[in-house]
C-alpha positions as CSV (number, residue, x, y, z in Angstrom):
1,M,36.2,22.3,-159.2
2,K,39.7,23.0,-157.4
3,V,39.5,21.6,-153.2
4,I,41.1,23.9,-151.2
5,G,42.2,21.2,-147.6
6,L,42.5,24.4,-145.0
7,T,43.3,23.1,-141.5
8,G,45.6,24.0,-139.1
9,G,45.5,24.0,-135.3
10,V,42.8,24.9,-132.7
11,G,43.1,28.6,-133.0
12,S,44.8,28.6,-135.3
13,G,42.1,31.3,-137.5
14,K,41.2,28.8,-139.8
15,S,37.6,29.3,-140.0
16,L,38.2,33.0,-140.3
17,A,40.5,32.2,-143.4
18,A,37.7,29.8,-144.1
19,Q,34.8,31.7,-144.3
20,M,37.4,34.7,-146.4
21,L,38.0,32.1,-149.1
22,A,34.2,32.3,-149.2
23,Q,34.1,36.2,-149.7
24,E,36.4,36.8,-151.5
25,Y,36.4,33.5,-153.8
26,Q,33.4,32.6,-154.0
27,A,34.1,29.3,-153.2
28,Q,31.3,26.7,-151.5
29,L,32.7,26.0,-147.7
30,L,33.1,22.1,-146.2
31,I,33.2,22.3,-142.8
32,T,34.1,19.2,-141.6
33,D,32.8,20.4,-137.5
34,E,29.5,20.8,-139.1
35,L,28.9,18.0,-141.6
36,G,29.8,15.9,-138.2
37,H,25.7,17.4,-137.0
38,T,24.5,16.9,-140.8
39,V,25.6,13.4,-140.3
40,M,23.5,12.3,-137.0
41,E,20.4,14.3,-138.5
42,Q,17.4,12.5,-139.5
43,G,17.5,10.7,-142.5
44,Q,21.5,10.9,-142.8
45,R,23.9,8.0,-142.4
46,A,24.9,7.9,-138.8
47,Y,20.7,8.2,-137.3
48,E,19.4,5.2,-137.1
49,E,23.2,3.7,-136.0
50,I,23.2,5.8,-132.5
51,L,19.7,5.1,-131.6
52,G,20.0,1.8,-131.9
53,H,23.4,2.1,-130.2
54,F,22.3,4.8,-127.8
55,G,18.9,3.9,-127.5
56,R,15.6,5.9,-128.1
57,E,15.2,8.4,-125.1
58,L,18.4,10.4,-127.8
59,M,15.4,11.6,-129.3
60,Q,13.8,14.7,-128.9
61,E,10.3,15.0,-129.4
62,D,10.8,16.1,-133.3
63,G,12.8,13.2,-134.3
64,T,15.9,15.0,-133.7
65,I,19.1,13.4,-132.3
66,D,19.5,15.3,-128.5
67,R,23.1,15.9,-128.7
68,T,23.6,17.7,-125.2
69,L,22.2,14.3,-123.9
70,L,24.4,12.6,-126.5
71,A,27.9,14.3,-125.6
72,Q,26.9,13.6,-121.7
73,K,27.0,9.1,-122.1
74,V,30.2,10.1,-124.6
75,F,32.3,12.2,-122.1
76,A,32.2,9.9,-119.4
77,D,32.7,6.9,-121.4
78,E,36.3,6.2,-123.7
79,Q,34.0,3.7,-125.2
80,E,31.4,5.2,-125.6
81,R,33.1,7.9,-128.1
82,E,35.6,5.8,-129.6
83,W,32.5,3.9,-130.7
84,L,30.5,6.8,-131.2
85,N,33.9,8.6,-133.6
86,S,34.3,5.4,-136.0
87,V,30.5,5.9,-137.1
88,I,31.0,9.6,-137.4
89,H,34.3,9.8,-138.6
90,P,33.7,7.5,-141.5
91,A,30.1,8.9,-142.7
92,V,31.6,13.1,-142.5
93,I,34.3,11.3,-145.2
94,R,31.8,9.3,-146.9
95,Y,30.3,12.7,-147.3
96,I,32.2,14.6,-148.0
97,E,33.5,12.1,-150.7
98,E,30.6,11.7,-152.8
99,Y,29.9,15.7,-152.3
100,I,33.0,16.6,-153.8
101,A,32.2,14.1,-156.6
102,A,29.0,15.3,-157.2
103,R,30.1,18.1,-158.0
104,K,33.8,17.9,-159.3
105,E,33.7,18.9,-163.1
106,E,31.7,21.9,-163.0
107,P,33.6,25.0,-162.3
108,G,34.3,27.1,-158.9
109,T,35.9,25.6,-155.6
110,I,35.7,23.9,-152.6
111,V,37.3,24.6,-149.1
112,L,37.6,21.7,-146.6
113,E,38.2,23.1,-143.9
114,S,39.5,20.6,-140.6
115,A,42.2,20.6,-137.8
116,L,41.7,16.7,-138.2
117,L,42.6,16.8,-142.9
118,F,45.3,15.0,-141.9
119,E,45.0,12.2,-139.4
120,S,41.1,12.0,-141.1
121,G,43.1,11.0,-144.7
122,C,41.2,14.1,-146.0
123,D,43.9,16.1,-147.6
124,R,43.4,12.9,-150.3
125,F,40.5,14.7,-151.6
126,C,42.1,18.3,-151.9
127,D,44.0,20.1,-154.8
128,E,45.9,21.7,-152.8
129,V,46.2,21.7,-148.8
130,W,46.5,24.7,-147.2
131,Y,48.2,25.5,-143.1
132,V,46.8,28.4,-141.6
133,C,49.3,28.9,-138.6
134,V,49.8,31.5,-135.4
135,P,52.1,31.5,-132.7
136,E,51.3,29.2,-129.8
137,A,51.4,31.9,-127.3
138,V,48.5,34.1,-129.4
139,R,47.1,30.5,-129.3
140,R,46.5,29.5,-126.3
141,Q,45.5,33.6,-125.5
142,R,42.5,33.3,-127.7
143,L,41.3,29.7,-126.4
144,A,42.0,31.1,-123.4
145,E,39.9,34.6,-124.2
146,S,37.4,33.4,-126.5
147,R,35.6,29.8,-125.1
148,G,37.9,30.4,-121.5
149,Y,40.0,27.5,-121.9
150,S,42.6,26.9,-119.0
151,Q,45.9,26.9,-119.7
152,E,46.0,23.3,-118.4
153,K,43.2,22.1,-121.2
154,I,44.6,23.9,-123.5
155,T,48.2,22.5,-122.9
156,S,46.5,18.9,-123.1
157,I,44.9,20.1,-126.6
158,L,47.5,21.2,-127.9
159,K,49.9,18.2,-126.8
160,R,47.0,16.0,-129.7
161,Q,47.8,18.3,-132.2
162,L,50.8,17.5,-134.7
163,S,53.3,19.8,-134.6
164,E,54.0,23.0,-136.1
165,E,56.2,21.0,-138.7
166,E,54.5,17.8,-139.5
167,F,51.7,20.8,-140.7
168,R,53.8,22.7,-142.3
169,R,55.9,19.5,-143.8
170,R,52.4,18.3,-145.1
171,S,50.6,21.1,-147.1
172,D,51.6,23.3,-150.0
173,V,50.6,27.1,-148.3
174,V,51.6,28.4,-145.2
175,I,49.0,31.5,-144.8
176,E,50.8,33.1,-141.8
177,N,48.1,33.8,-138.8
178,D,50.2,36.4,-136.8
179,G,48.7,40.5,-137.3
180,T,45.6,41.6,-137.6
181,M,42.4,40.4,-140.0
182,E,43.4,43.0,-142.7
183,E,46.9,41.4,-143.2
184,L,45.4,38.1,-142.6
185,R,43.0,38.6,-145.5
186,Q,45.5,39.7,-147.9
187,K,47.6,36.7,-147.2
188,I,44.9,35.5,-148.3
189,L,44.1,37.2,-151.3
190,S,48.1,36.9,-152.3
191,E,47.9,33.4,-152.3
192,I,44.2,33.1,-154.7
193,K,46.5,35.4,-157.6
194,A,49.5,33.0,-157.2
């Protein structure tokens, strides 16, 4: 099983690129944002730890963790957010490692989509790393229009991410997402064939 790490800054189009890879390449997708929710489900790694730390009042009637209430708790307290990240991030990394290891001898491709691929160390699981990039002005416009972010919030997010130069330096393939969706699809197809 080939593993492609797909990364890029917020608003770069990496999620769209991942979906295109899944469709065109019949790749299995591992999306770290979604895995953060998966590891908090009943029976998963972080579930009991989170309830033990924050209390059973986080548990909804169906037994799931009330993520809205959890978010309120951690966004109000930096130490609580750091604690939650110290539980979630290792659980996600273990999940990814085990998922890939269980399928390593199978044919096909896994696409691991993560904005924090390098920062989390998940690039070590990848045979190749693809970086989806887009000019900052386009990213800002996308984030303002699609997510309703203020320019101040966008600036704050961009400051916390790796620089474009660092992404480029550490990636095997760079996909310039500066055109239409069809142009992005064609760039991805040309990389698949390369």
